[in-house]
ChimeraX commands (.cxc) that place a marker at each C-alpha (Angstrom):
marker #1 position 101.79,-109.33,155.73 radius 0.5
marker #1 position 104.60,-111.48,154.31 radius 0.5
marker #1 position 105.93,-114.75,155.68 radius 0.5
marker #1 position 109.37,-116.17,154.96 radius 0.5
marker #1 position 109.14,-119.72,153.60 radius 0.5
marker #1 position 112.82,-120.76,153.55 radius 0.5
marker #1 position 113.84,-117.68,151.60 radius 0.5
marker #1 position 110.67,-117.24,149.55 radius 0.5
marker #1 position 108.52,-114.36,150.74 radius 0.5
marker #1 position 104.81,-115.21,150.53 radius 0.5
marker #1 position 102.70,-112.05,150.41 radius 0.5
marker #1 position 99.46,-112.42,152.37 radius 0.5
marker #1 position 98.14,-108.93,151.64 radius 0.5
marker #1 position 96.02,-110.71,149.01 radius 0.5
marker #1 position 94.27,-113.83,150.43 radius 0.5
marker #1 position 95.82,-117.20,149.64 radius 0.5
marker #1 position 94.36,-120.70,149.24 radius 0.5
marker #1 position 95.78,-123.68,151.13 radius 0.5
marker #1 position 94.84,-127.05,149.64 radius 0.5
marker #1 position 94.40,-130.02,151.98 radius 0.5
marker #1 position 96.01,-133.40,151.30 radius 0.5
marker #1 position 94.87,-135.86,153.97 radius 0.5
marker #1 position 96.90,-139.08,154.04 radius 0.5
marker #1 position 94.62,-140.60,156.65 radius 0.5
marker #1 position 92.13,-143.46,156.37 radius 0.5
marker #1 position 89.62,-141.80,158.73 radius 0.5
marker #1 position 89.40,-138.06,157.99 radius 0.5
marker #1 position 85.80,-136.81,158.06 radius 0.5
marker #1 position 85.54,-135.97,154.34 radius 0.5
marker #1 position 88.35,-137.49,152.27 radius 0.5
marker #1 position 89.68,-140.24,154.55 radius 0.5
marker #1 position 91.24,-143.06,152.54 radius 0.5
marker #1 position 90.75,-141.22,149.23 radius 0.5
marker #1 position 94.44,-141.22,148.32 radius 0.5
marker #1 position 95.57,-144.80,148.78 radius 0.5
marker #1 position 98.69,-144.59,146.60 radius 0.5
marker #1 position 101.43,-142.02,146.04 radius 0.5
marker #1 position 100.28,-141.72,142.45 radius 0.5
marker #1 position 96.75,-140.72,143.52 radius 0.5
marker #1 position 98.18,-138.21,146.00 radius 0.5
marker #1 position 100.48,-136.66,143.39 radius 0.5
marker #1 position 97.63,-136.41,140.90 radius 0.5
marker #1 position 95.59,-134.53,143.49 radius 0.5
marker #1 position 98.48,-132.16,144.19 radius 0.5
marker #1 position 98.94,-131.51,140.46 radius 0.5
marker #1 position 95.22,-130.79,140.06 radius 0.5
marker #1 position 95.30,-128.39,143.00 radius 0.5
marker #1 position 98.30,-126.56,141.53 radius 0.5
marker #1 position 96.48,-126.19,138.22 radius 0.5
marker #1 position 93.44,-124.89,140.13 radius 0.5
marker #1 position 95.58,-122.15,141.71 radius 0.5
marker #1 position 96.69,-123.54,145.07 radius 0.5
marker #1 position 99.18,-121.30,146.90 radius 0.5
marker #1 position 100.12,-123.66,149.77 radius 0.5
marker #1 position 99.80,-127.44,150.16 radius 0.5
marker #1 position 98.92,-128.71,153.65 radius 0.5
marker #1 position 99.82,-132.38,154.17 radius 0.5
marker #1 position 98.34,-134.21,157.15 radius 0.5
marker #1 position 98.77,-137.80,158.28 radius 0.5
marker #1 position 96.98,-137.63,161.64 radius 0.5
marker #1 position 93.20,-137.33,161.63 radius 0.5
marker #1 position 92.10,-134.62,164.08 radius 0.5
marker #1 position 88.36,-135.05,163.60 radius 0.5
marker #1 position 86.44,-135.42,166.90 radius 0.5
marker #1 position 87.08,-138.82,168.44 radius 0.5
marker #1 position 89.60,-139.94,165.80 radius 0.5
marker #1 position 92.07,-142.71,166.64 radius 0.5
marker #1 position 95.31,-141.61,168.29 radius 0.5
marker #1 position 98.15,-143.05,166.20 radius 0.5
marker #1 position 101.88,-143.29,166.95 radius 0.5
marker #1 position 104.52,-140.86,165.70 radius 0.5
marker #1 position 106.01,-143.70,163.66 radius 0.5
marker #1 position 102.69,-144.33,161.89 radius 0.5
marker #1 position 102.22,-140.62,161.20 radius 0.5
marker #1 position 105.69,-140.39,159.64 radius 0.5
marker #1 position 105.17,-143.63,157.69 radius 0.5
marker #1 position 101.94,-142.34,156.14 radius 0.5
marker #1 position 103.45,-139.14,154.82 radius 0.5
marker #1 position 107.23,-139.59,154.30 radius 0.5
marker #1 position 107.24,-141.06,150.79 radius 0.5
marker #1 position 104.48,-138.72,149.56 radius 0.5
marker #1 position 106.32,-135.67,150.90 radius 0.5
marker #1 position 109.53,-136.85,149.29 radius 0.5
marker #1 position 107.84,-137.24,145.89 radius 0.5
marker #1 position 105.92,-133.96,146.14 radius 0.5
marker #1 position 109.11,-131.99,146.86 radius 0.5
marker #1 position 110.82,-133.74,143.94 radius 0.5
marker #1 position 107.97,-133.30,141.42 radius 0.5
marker #1 position 106.94,-129.78,142.48 radius 0.5
marker #1 position 110.09,-128.06,143.83 radius 0.5
marker #1 position 108.52,-124.58,143.77 radius 0.5
marker #1 position 105.50,-125.59,145.86 radius 0.5
marker #1 position 105.16,-124.22,149.39 radius 0.5
marker #1 position 104.39,-127.14,151.70 radius 0.5
marker #1 position 102.83,-127.01,155.15 radius 0.5
marker #1 position 102.79,-130.02,157.48 radius 0.5
marker #1 position 99.76,-130.51,159.71 radius 0.5
marker #1 position 101.19,-132.02,162.91 radius 0.5
marker #1 position 101.38,-131.29,166.63 radius 0.5
marker #1 position 104.46,-133.50,167.14 radius 0.5
marker #1 position 107.93,-131.96,167.07 radius 0.5
marker #1 position 109.63,-135.11,165.79 radius 0.5
marker #1 position 107.23,-135.38,162.85 radius 0.5
marker #1 position 107.75,-131.66,162.20 radius 0.5
marker #1 position 111.53,-132.06,162.27 radius 0.5
marker #1 position 111.58,-134.99,159.85 radius 0.5
marker #1 position 109.20,-133.12,157.51 radius 0.5
marker #1 position 111.26,-129.91,157.55 radius 0.5
marker #1 position 114.40,-131.96,156.86 radius 0.5
marker #1 position 112.60,-133.40,153.83 radius 0.5
marker #1 position 111.81,-129.97,152.44 radius 0.5
marker #1 position 108.57,-128.75,154.07 radius 0.5
marker #1 position 108.30,-125.00,154.67 radius 0.5
marker #1 position 105.57,-124.41,157.28 radius 0.5
marker #1 position 104.33,-126.20,160.42 radius 0.5
marker #1 position 100.58,-126.18,161.06 radius 0.5
marker #1 position 99.93,-127.19,164.70 radius 0.5
marker #1 position 96.37,-127.74,165.97 radius 0.5
marker #1 position 97.61,-127.43,169.56 radius 0.5
marker #1 position 99.74,-124.25,169.26 radius 0.5
marker #1 position 102.56,-126.12,170.98 radius 0.5
marker #1 position 100.48,-127.33,173.93 radius 0.5
marker #1 position 100.58,-131.06,173.08 radius 0.5
marker #1 position 104.37,-131.19,172.61 radius 0.5
marker #1 position 106.55,-128.90,174.72 radius 0.5
marker #1 position 109.43,-129.25,172.23 radius 0.5
marker #1 position 107.47,-127.88,169.27 radius 0.5
marker #1 position 108.09,-124.15,169.75 radius 0.5
marker #1 position 111.84,-124.68,170.21 radius 0.5
marker #1 position 111.92,-126.85,167.09 radius 0.5
marker #1 position 110.09,-124.28,164.95 radius 0.5
marker #1 position 112.31,-121.49,166.29 radius 0.5
marker #1 position 115.47,-123.45,165.47 radius 0.5
marker #1 position 114.34,-123.94,161.85 radius 0.5
marker #1 position 112.97,-120.38,161.55 radius 0.5
marker #1 position 109.91,-121.44,159.55 radius 0.5
marker #1 position 106.37,-120.00,159.64 radius 0.5
marker #1 position 104.17,-121.49,162.35 radius 0.5
marker #1 position 100.39,-121.79,162.22 radius 0.5
marker #1 position 98.92,-122.01,165.71 radius 0.5
marker #1 position 95.32,-123.09,166.19 radius 0.5
marker #1 position 92.91,-122.64,169.09 radius 0.5
marker #1 position 91.78,-125.89,170.64 radius 0.5
marker #1 position 90.98,-127.24,174.08 radius 0.5
marker #1 position 92.07,-130.71,175.10 radius 0.5
marker #1 position 92.89,-133.20,172.35 radius 0.5
marker #1 position 91.00,-134.42,169.26 radius 0.5
marker #1 position 89.80,-137.28,171.46 radius 0.5
marker #1 position 88.42,-135.02,174.24 radius 0.5
marker #1 position 87.66,-131.63,172.62 radius 0.5
marker #1 position 84.01,-132.39,171.90 radius 0.5
marker #1 position 83.24,-132.24,175.62 radius 0.5
marker #1 position 85.15,-128.96,176.20 radius 0.5
marker #1 position 82.79,-126.35,174.75 radius 0.5
marker #1 position 81.84,-124.44,177.90 radius 0.5
marker #1 position 82.94,-120.78,177.48 radius 0.5
marker #1 position 81.98,-117.67,179.42 radius 0.5
marker #1 position 82.87,-115.52,176.41 radius 0.5
marker #1 position 84.10,-117.51,173.44 radius 0.5
marker #1 position 85.60,-114.68,171.38 radius 0.5
marker #1 position 87.40,-113.09,174.33 radius 0.5
marker #1 position 88.78,-116.45,175.46 radius 0.5
marker #1 position 90.07,-117.25,171.96 radius 0.5
marker #1 position 91.79,-113.84,171.76 radius 0.5
marker #1 position 93.31,-114.32,175.23 radius 0.5
marker #1 position 94.51,-117.82,174.28 radius 0.5
marker #1 position 96.29,-116.47,171.22 radius 0.5
marker #1 position 97.80,-113.57,173.16 radius 0.5
marker #1 position 99.41,-116.08,175.52 radius 0.5
marker #1 position 100.57,-118.46,172.78 radius 0.5
marker #1 position 101.94,-115.63,170.63 radius 0.5
marker #1 position 103.90,-114.34,173.63 radius 0.5
marker #1 position 105.41,-117.81,174.19 radius 0.5
marker #1 position 106.32,-118.16,170.50 radius 0.5
marker #1 position 107.93,-114.70,170.42 radius 0.5
marker #1 position 110.00,-115.52,173.51 radius 0.5
marker #1 position 111.34,-118.57,171.67 radius 0.5
marker #1 position 112.24,-116.42,168.66 radius 0.5
marker #1 position 109.56,-117.47,166.16 radius 0.5
marker #1 position 109.09,-114.62,163.69 radius 0.5
marker #1 position 106.36,-115.69,161.26 radius 0.5
marker #1 position 103.09,-116.57,162.99 radius 0.5
marker #1 position 99.62,-117.29,161.60 radius 0.5
marker #1 position 96.56,-117.86,163.78 radius 0.5
marker #1 position 93.71,-120.30,163.14 radius 0.5
marker #1 position 90.53,-119.95,165.27 radius 0.5
marker #1 position 89.97,-123.72,165.07 radius 0.5
marker #1 position 86.44,-124.09,163.74 radius 0.5
marker #1 position 85.00,-127.34,165.08 radius 0.5
marker #1 position 87.78,-127.82,167.63 radius 0.5
marker #1 position 86.20,-127.63,171.11 radius 0.5
marker #1 position 83.38,-125.56,169.61 radius 0.5
marker #1 position 79.80,-126.54,168.80 radius 0.5
marker #1 position 77.87,-125.33,165.75 radius 0.5
marker #1 position 76.45,-122.10,167.26 radius 0.5
marker #1 position 79.89,-121.26,168.65 radius 0.5
marker #1 position 81.49,-121.78,165.23 radius 0.5
marker #1 position 79.11,-119.27,163.68 radius 0.5
marker #1 position 79.64,-116.82,166.54 radius 0.5
marker #1 position 83.40,-117.03,166.02 radius 0.5
marker #1 position 83.14,-116.61,162.26 radius 0.5
marker #1 position 80.88,-113.60,162.72 radius 0.5
marker #1 position 83.39,-112.00,165.11 radius 0.5
marker #1 position 86.56,-112.97,163.23 radius 0.5
marker #1 position 87.56,-109.31,163.01 radius 0.5
marker #1 position 88.22,-109.37,166.77 radius 0.5
marker #1 position 91.30,-111.45,166.00 radius 0.5
marker #1 position 92.63,-108.73,163.71 radius 0.5
marker #1 position 93.68,-106.87,166.86 radius 0.5
marker #1 position 96.44,-109.48,167.24 radius 0.5
marker #1 position 97.99,-108.11,164.00 radius 0.5
marker #1 position 98.70,-111.54,162.50 radius 0.5
marker #1 position 97.40,-113.30,159.39 radius 0.5
marker #1 position 94.28,-115.39,160.04 radius 0.5
marker #1 position 93.78,-118.84,158.55 radius 0.5
marker #1 position 90.20,-120.10,158.27 radius 0.5
marker #1 position 89.34,-123.76,157.87 radius 0.5
marker #1 position 85.62,-124.39,157.53 radius 0.5
marker #1 position 85.78,-126.58,154.42 radius 0.5
marker #1 position 82.94,-129.15,154.38 radius 0.5
marker #1 position 82.76,-129.16,158.21 radius 0.5
marker #1 position 79.74,-130.16,160.26 radius 0.5
marker #1 position 78.82,-126.53,160.98 radius 0.5
marker #1 position 77.86,-126.44,157.30 radius 0.5
marker #1 position 76.34,-129.83,156.60 radius 0.5
marker #1 position 74.44,-130.13,159.88 radius 0.5
marker #1 position 72.99,-126.64,159.38 radius 0.5
marker #1 position 71.84,-127.61,155.88 radius 0.5
marker #1 position 70.74,-131.18,156.74 radius 0.5
marker #1 position 73.13,-132.67,154.18 radius 0.5
marker #1 position 76.46,-134.51,154.40 radius 0.5
marker #1 position 80.08,-133.47,153.87 radius 0.5
marker #1 position 80.00,-134.70,150.27 radius 0.5
marker #1 position 77.34,-132.10,149.44 radius 0.5
marker #1 position 78.77,-129.21,151.45 radius 0.5
marker #1 position 80.79,-127.43,148.76 radius 0.5
marker #1 position 78.24,-124.67,148.13 radius 0.5
marker #1 position 77.95,-123.98,151.85 radius 0.5
marker #1 position 81.75,-123.99,152.14 radius 0.5
marker #1 position 82.01,-121.31,149.48 radius 0.5
marker #1 position 79.40,-119.18,151.23 radius 0.5
marker #1 position 81.28,-119.30,154.54 radius 0.5
marker #1 position 84.66,-118.81,152.84 radius 0.5
marker #1 position 83.35,-115.51,151.48 radius 0.5
marker #1 position 82.20,-114.55,154.98 radius 0.5
marker #1 position 85.68,-115.40,156.30 radius 0.5
marker #1 position 87.35,-113.22,153.66 radius 0.5
marker #1 position 85.01,-110.32,154.37 radius 0.5
marker #1 position 85.84,-110.64,158.07 radius 0.5
marker #1 position 89.59,-110.48,157.51 radius 0.5
marker #1 position 90.87,-113.99,156.78 radius 0.5
marker #1 position 94.18,-114.16,154.88 radius 0.5
marker #1 position 94.28,-117.90,154.13 radius 0.5
marker #1 position 91.47,-120.31,153.27 radius 0.5
marker #1 position 92.26,-123.95,154.08 radius 0.5
marker #1 position 90.10,-126.05,151.75 radius 0.5
marker #1 position 89.48,-129.39,150.09 radius 0.5
marker #1 position 88.29,-127.69,146.87 radius 0.5
marker #1 position 90.93,-125.28,145.58 radius 0.5
marker #1 position 89.29,-124.03,142.37 radius 0.5
marker #1 position 86.10,-122.87,144.08 radius 0.5
marker #1 position 88.05,-121.20,146.89 radius 0.5
marker #1 position 90.27,-119.42,144.37 radius 0.5
marker #1 position 87.17,-118.14,142.57 radius 0.5
marker #1 position 85.84,-116.94,145.93 radius 0.5
marker #1 position 89.08,-114.99,146.54 radius 0.5
marker #1 position 88.90,-113.42,143.06 radius 0.5
marker #1 position 85.32,-112.25,143.60 radius 0.5
marker #1 position 86.15,-110.95,147.05 radius 0.5
marker #1 position 88.98,-108.89,145.58 radius 0.5
marker #1 position 86.55,-107.46,142.99 radius 0.5
marker #1 position 84.24,-106.46,145.84 radius 0.5
marker #1 position 87.00,-104.74,147.78 radius 0.5
marker #1 position 88.14,-102.76,144.72 radius 0.5
marker #1 position 84.91,-100.77,144.77 radius 0.5
marker link #1:1,2 radius 0.2
marker link #1:2,3 radius 0.2
marker link #1:3,4 radius 0.2
marker link #1:4,5 radius 0.2
marker link #1:5,6 radius 0.2
marker link #1:6,7 radius 0.2
marker link #1:7,8 radius 0.2
marker link #1:8,9 radius 0.2
marker link #1:9,10 radius 0.2
marker link #1:10,11 radius 0.2
marker link #1:11,12 radius 0.2
marker link #1:12,13 radius 0.2
marker link #1:13,14 radius 0.2
marker link #1:14,15 radius 0.2
marker link #1:15,16 radius 0.2
marker link #1:16,17 radius 0.2
marker link #1:17,18 radius 0.2
marker link #1:18,19 radius 0.2
marker link #1:19,20 radius 0.2
marker link #1:20,21 radius 0.2
marker link #1:21,22 radius 0.2
marker link #1:22,23 radius 0.2
marker link #1:23,24 radius 0.2
marker link #1:24,25 radius 0.2
marker link #1:25,26 radius 0.2
marker link #1:26,27 radius 0.2
marker link #1:27,28 radius 0.2
marker link #1:28,29 radius 0.2
marker link #1:29,30 radius 0.2
marker link #1:30,31 radius 0.2
marker link #1:31,32 radius 0.2
marker link #1:32,33 radius 0.2
marker link #1:33,34 radius 0.2
marker link #1:34,35 radius 0.2
marker link #1:35,36 radius 0.2
marker link #1:36,37 radius 0.2
marker link #1:37,38 radius 0.2
marker link #1:38,39 radius 0.2
marker link #1:39,40 radius 0.2
marker link #1:40,41 radius 0.2
marker link #1:41,42 radius 0.2
marker link #1:42,43 radius 0.2
marker link #1:43,44 radius 0.2
marker link #1:44,45 radius 0.2
marker link #1:45,46 radius 0.2
marker link #1:46,47 radius 0.2
marker link #1:47,48 radius 0.2
marker link #1:48,49 radius 0.2
marker link #1:49,50 radius 0.2
marker link #1:50,51 radius 0.2
marker link #1:51,52 radius 0.2
marker link #1:52,53 radius 0.2
marker link #1:53,54 radius 0.2
marker link #1:54,55 radius 0.2
marker link #1:55,56 radius 0.2
marker link #1:56,57 radius 0.2
marker link #1:57,58 radius 0.2
marker link #1:58,59 radius 0.2
marker link #1:59,60 radius 0.2
marker link #1:60,61 radius 0.2
marker link #1:61,62 radius 0.2
marker link #1:62,63 radius 0.2
marker link #1:63,64 radius 0.2
marker link #1:64,65 radius 0.2
marker link #1:65,66 radius 0.2
marker link #1:66,67 radius 0.2
marker link #1:67,68 radius 0.2
marker link #1:68,69 radius 0.2
marker link #1:69,70 radius 0.2
marker link #1:70,71 radius 0.2
marker link #1:71,72 radius 0.2
marker link #1:72,73 radius 0.2
marker link #1:73,74 radius 0.2
marker link #1:74,75 radius 0.2
marker link #1:75,76 radius 0.2
marker link #1:76,77 radius 0.2
marker link #1:77,78 radius 0.2
marker link #1:78,79 radius 0.2
marker link #1:79,80 radius 0.2
marker link #1:80,81 radius 0.2
marker link #1:81,82 radius 0.2
marker link #1:82,83 radius 0.2
marker link #1:83,84 radius 0.2
marker link #1:84,85 radius 0.2
marker link #1:85,86 radius 0.2
marker link #1:86,87 radius 0.2
marker link #1:87,88 radius 0.2
marker link #1:88,89 radius 0.2
marker link #1:89,90 radius 0.2
marker link #1:90,91 radius 0.2
marker link #1:91,92 radius 0.2
marker link #1:92,93 radius 0.2
marker link #1:93,94 radius 0.2
marker link #1:94,95 radius 0.2
marker link #1:95,96 radius 0.2
marker link #1:96,97 radius 0.2
marker link #1:97,98 radius 0.2
marker link #1:98,99 radius 0.2
marker link #1:99,100 radius 0.2
marker link #1:100,101 radius 0.2
marker link #1:101,102 radius 0.2
marker link #1:102,103 radius 0.2
marker link #1:103,104 radius 0.2
marker link #1:104,105 radius 0.2
marker link #1:105,106 radius 0.2
marker link #1:106,107 radius 0.2
marker link #1:107,108 radius 0.2
marker link #1:108,109 radius 0.2
marker link #1:109,110 radius 0.2
marker link #1:110,111 radius 0.2
marker link #1:111,112 radius 0.2
marker link #1:112,113 radius 0.2
marker link #1:113,114 radius 0.2
marker link #1:114,115 radius 0.2
marker link #1:115,116 radius 0.2
marker link #1:116,117 radius 0.2
marker link #1:117,118 radius 0.2
marker link #1:118,119 radius 0.2
marker link #1:119,120 radius 0.2
marker link #1:120,121 radius 0.2
marker link #1:121,122 radius 0.2
marker link #1:122,123 radius 0.2
marker link #1:123,124 radius 0.2
marker link #1:124,125 radius 0.2
marker link #1:125,126 radius 0.2
marker link #1:126,127 radius 0.2
marker link #1:127,128 radius 0.2
marker link #1:128,129 radius 0.2
marker link #1:129,130 radius 0.2
marker link #1:130,131 radius 0.2
marker link #1:131,132 radius 0.2
marker link #1:132,133 radius 0.2
marker link #1:133,134 radius 0.2
marker link #1:134,135 radius 0.2
marker link #1:135,136 radius 0.2
marker link #1:136,137 radius 0.2
marker link #1:137,138 radius 0.2
marker link #1:138,139 radius 0.2
marker link #1:139,140 radius 0.2
marker link #1:140,141 radius 0.2
marker link #1:141,142 radius 0.2
marker link #1:142,143 radius 0.2
marker link #1:143,144 radius 0.2
marker link #1:144,145 radius 0.2
marker link #1:145,146 radius 0.2
marker link #1:146,147 radius 0.2
marker link #1:147,148 radius 0.2
marker link #1:148,149 radius 0.2
marker link #1:149,150 radius 0.2
marker link #1:150,151 radius 0.2
marker link #1:151,152 radius 0.2
marker link #1:152,153 radius 0.2
marker link #1:153,154 radius 0.2
marker link #1:154,155 radius 0.2
marker link #1:155,156 radius 0.2
marker link #1:156,157 radius 0.2
marker link #1:157,158 radius 0.2
marker link #1:158,159 radius 0.2
marker link #1:159,160 radius 0.2
marker link #1:160,161 radius 0.2
marker link #1:161,162 radius 0.2
marker link #1:162,163 radius 0.2
marker link #1:163,164 radius 0.2
marker link #1:164,165 radius 0.2
marker link #1:165,166 radius 0.2
marker link #1:166,167 radius 0.2
marker link #1:167,168 radius 0.2
marker link #1:168,169 radius 0.2
marker link #1:169,170 radius 0.2
marker link #1:170,171 radius 0.2
marker link #1:171,172 radius 0.2
marker link #1:172,173 radius 0.2
marker link #1:173,174 radius 0.2
marker link #1:174,175 radius 0.2
marker link #1:175,176 radius 0.2
marker link #1:176,177 radius 0.2
marker link #1:177,178 radius 0.2
marker link #1:178,179 radius 0.2
marker link #1:179,180 radius 0.2
marker link #1:180,181 radius 0.2
marker link #1:181,182 radius 0.2
marker link #1:182,183 radius 0.2
marker link #1:183,184 radius 0.2
marker link #1:184,185 radius 0.2
marker link #1:185,186 radius 0.2
marker link #1:186,187 radius 0.2
marker link #1:187,188 radius 0.2
marker link #1:188,189 radius 0.2
marker link #1:189,190 radius 0.2
marker link #1:190,191 radius 0.2
marker link #1:191,192 radius 0.2
marker link #1:192,193 radius 0.2
marker link #1:193,194 radius 0.2
marker link #1:194,195 radius 0.2
marker link #1:195,196 radius 0.2
marker link #1:196,197 radius 0.2
marker link #1:197,198 radius 0.2
marker link #1:198,199 radius 0.2
marker link #1:199,200 radius 0.2
marker link #1:200,201 radius 0.2
marker link #1:201,202 radius 0.2
marker link #1:202,203 radius 0.2
marker link #1:203,204 radius 0.2
marker link #1:204,205 radius 0.2
marker link #1:205,206 radius 0.2
marker link #1:206,207 radius 0.2
marker link #1:207,208 radius 0.2
marker link #1:208,209 radius 0.2
marker link #1:209,210 radius 0.2
marker link #1:210,211 radius 0.2
marker link #1:211,212 radius 0.2
marker link #1:212,213 radius 0.2
marker link #1:213,214 radius 0.2
marker link #1:214,215 radius 0.2
marker link #1:215,216 radius 0.2
marker link #1:216,217 radius 0.2
marker link #1:217,218 radius 0.2
marker link #1:218,219 radius 0.2
marker link #1:219,220 radius 0.2
marker link #1:220,221 radius 0.2
marker link #1:221,222 radius 0.2
marker link #1:222,223 radius 0.2
marker link #1:223,224 radius 0.2
marker link #1:224,225 radius 0.2
marker link #1:225,226 radius 0.2
marker link #1:226,227 radius 0.2
marker link #1:227,228 radius 0.2
marker link #1:228,229 radius 0.2
marker link #1:229,230 radius 0.2
marker link #1:230,231 radius 0.2
marker link #1:231,232 radius 0.2
marker link #1:232,233 radius 0.2
marker link #1:233,234 radius 0.2
marker link #1:234,235 radius 0.2
marker link #1:235,236 radius 0.2
marker link #1:236,237 radius 0.2
marker link #1:237,238 radius 0.2
marker link #1:238,239 radius 0.2
marker link #1:239,240 radius 0.2
marker link #1:240,241 radius 0.2
marker link #1:241,242 radius 0.2
marker link #1:242,243 radius 0.2
marker link #1:243,244 radius 0.2
marker link #1:244,245 radius 0.2
marker link #1:245,246 radius 0.2
marker link #1:246,247 radius 0.2
marker link #1:247,248 radius 0.2
marker link #1:248,249 radius 0.2
marker link #1:249,250 radius 0.2
marker link #1:250,251 radius 0.2
marker link #1:251,252 radius 0.2
marker link #1:252,253 radius 0.2
marker link #1:253,254 radius 0.2
marker link #1:254,255 radius 0.2
marker link #1:255,256 radius 0.2
marker link #1:256,257 radius 0.2
marker link #1:257,258 radius 0.2
marker link #1:258,259 radius 0.2
marker link #1:259,260 radius 0.2
marker link #1:260,261 radius 0.2
marker link #1:261,262 radius 0.2
marker link #1:262,263 radius 0.2
marker link #1:263,264 radius 0.2
marker link #1:264,265 radius 0.2
marker link #1:265,266 radius 0.2
marker link #1:266,267 radius 0.2
marker link #1:267,268 radius 0.2
marker link #1:268,269 radius 0.2
marker link #1:269,270 radius 0.2
marker link #1:270,271 radius 0.2
marker link #1:271,272 radius 0.2
marker link #1:272,273 radius 0.2
marker link #1:273,274 radius 0.2
marker link #1:274,275 radius 0.2
view
């Protein structure tokens, strides 16, 4: 359960926390929050102090129905922040949330360590070759369609089986290309409605049969705030509750907006599993 991040071996036998840094004006929770590089760097520093293991930088909003922006705009949003983060925090493991091979390439050349692709290589046929050539860890997520169309693509005969089959096929493709370090993300909220999200979370252990680390990203999502009749701003308590469920069902990485609370959740989960 280790992944090779450009020579540094990250041990996933104990769950890790991935902190989100969205450099987008329209993300569902923190869109437009970090308007300057200084604000972004302050957030990264806070997350490091709170115990973040991996930083995930995204410059393309993948919320349902979000605007489709150009590659150039995606690179423009993140390039200077990535450059400063790698300079200020050289020991930090950085993941880039993109489905575009050119954005991935430029980010890896700037010092990023991991590519986090919502499409598992399906939206850019050059992505798997690119990741293989750089020999970096690759996070592949389950999704149907695109962020613009996925909301309408929630008709499954057997959700859990179809997600497992999807990953079996994508893992096979990645292995053929020579990608060694793979992580799977079930894609909560991506072409899945609220009941389906809970079904998938409840059956997360089915993905353990694929023998790969599982990343779970439920932080402040609508499956929480709609269920509780609140909004994303008030969904931290619900996030923590579902993060614990994810850990108990086999998740190795929690992708979150709130690092400290997730880290506390991991600590308590480890106390539970000791006894």
